[in-house]
N, C-alpha and C positions, 0 to 999 in steps of 0.2 A: 841530482842535476839543484843548484841554489834556484830561489824565486829570480835573482838579479842574473845571472845564467839564462836561466826562461825566456825572461823579456825581454835581453835583448836577441836569442834565437828569433823571436816572434816576427813577423810582417803586422806591426801596428796599424788598422783604420785610422790615421789621425788626418782631423778635420783640417783641412788647409783655404783659407780666403784666400780669391781673387784679387788677386791688382789692377788687372790690369787687362781690358782682351786686347790680341798683338796682332789678329782679326778672326774668321767663322771659324775655326781650325784652332784655331791655341792662347793662350792665357796664359798670366805669368799669377802666380800663385807667391804664397806668403805664410811661412810655418816657424813660429819663432828664432824671423833676422832672416831665415834663407827663407832666398829665391829661387822660385826652378821654373821652366816652361816648362808646359802640362796639356799632350791632347785633349778638346772639347771631340773626338769624334764618336762618342758612349752616351754624353751629354750635349738635350738640348737645352736652347734658352737663356745659357749663360749670362751673367751681367756680371758689373765687379760689385763687388762685395757679397757674394758668395759666397755657401764653403761648399766644398768638395773633401768628396772621401777618392784619395791618388792613390793607383798602383800600375807598377813601371811603367809609371811617367802619363798614364792614362788616367784623365778623370774615368769615375762608373757611379757613380753620385753624387748626388745633392743633399744638402741639410737644408733645414730651416735652423735659421740663426741662433734658436734656445736649446735646439737640440745640441748645434756645434760648438758652444762655449758650455754647456753642460758637458761633455765629454773631453773636455781639452784642463777643465776647473775636475774632472776624474783624476787624468792623465798627470797633473801640477799634483795631483793629492797623491796618487801611487808613487811619483820621486817626491814628495817630503817621506811619503812614512816610510820605503826605501833606504832613507839619508844620499841621495842622490842629487845631478844638479838632473831639471824637467829636461833638459836637452839631450839624456843621454838615451830618453826616451823616445828619440825622434832629431837622429841627429843630423836626417838632410830624406830633404825630400827623393820619392822614389823615381 
């Protein structure tokens, strides 16, 4: 298996930014221009601008801004190293 095949087969925990709170149970998030609705059932006190880790449509953790931005920079570096568009690492939000 090549590194690219390995990356494509993985479920990556990519930080997404909350752009809008729909209500107390749902939020809209953005990742690389892709916007998606996610459940907030497992994470309390989410506000616009927070970064979350999302799995199968549910926020499972909140990250501080520095941690999220560091992770996103590392994903861009991986994409650059592999010579691929960084959208290939996160084509859509789960």
